[in-house]
N, C-alpha and C positions, 0 to 999 in steps of 0.2 A: 504494500500500500504506500503510495506516495504521499508526501506531506501536504501537497495542495489538495488532494482528494480528501484527506482527513480534515483539513481546515474547512473545506466546502461542506462536508457532512456535519461538522460541528456547528457551522453557521446556520445550516438548514434546521438542525435540531433546536438551536436557541430561538430561531425565528418562529418555528412551529410552536414551541413552548410558550413564547410570548403571545402569539395569536390565540392560543387555547385559554390562557389564563386571563387575558385582558378583559373580557366582558364581566366576569365575576369580580375581579379586583377593582375595576373601574367603577362599577355600580356600588359596591360596598364602600369604596372611598368617598363617593359622592354622598351616600347616605350618612356616613360618619361625619363628613363636613357639615351637612345640613343639621344634624343633631348637635354638633358642637356649637354652631351658631345659635341654635335654639337654647342651649344650656347657658350660653353667655348672656343672651338677652333676658332670659327668665331667672337666671342665677340659681337654677336647680342643678345640683351636682350629684346625681344618682348614677351609680355604676350600671345598674340593670337597664337604664334608659339608653345607654350607648351600646350595650352588648346585644340585647334582644333584637332590635331592628336590623342590625348588621347581620345577625345570624339568620333572620327571616329572609332578608334580601339575598344572602348567599344561597339559601335553599331554593328560593324562587328562580334565581339566575341559573342554578344547576338544572332545574327542571326545564326551563325554557331553552337554554343554550346547550343542554346536555347532548341531544342528538347531533348537533353541529360539531361539538367538541369531539365526540366519538368518531364521527365521520372523518374529521380532519386528522385525528391521530391514526385511524386505520389507513387512510390514504398515504400518510407519511410512512407508516410501517410497510405497506405494500410496495411503495416506491423504493424503500431501502432494500427489501428482499429481492426485487426485480433487478436491482443494480449489482447484486453480488457477482453474477457471472462476468460482468464487464470489468470487475476490479482485478481479475487475475489474468 
């Protein structure tokens, strides 16, 4: 295996990982930011107020984006397996 092939595979791996994680992490971050602003405005410092909405948001995101995430990861895996004969 040549170094440029390994670097290309690692770049593709990181890009696919970023694309798969982005919807869940992005929406949870937006909900956390909104709740933080709400806590600053109302001066209510309750830990469950920050944890529960982010947990619910992550669960809903996994249900909504789950099929797309699974399809993206399976396409990545299939592409890697089909490229094995051309590596040698």
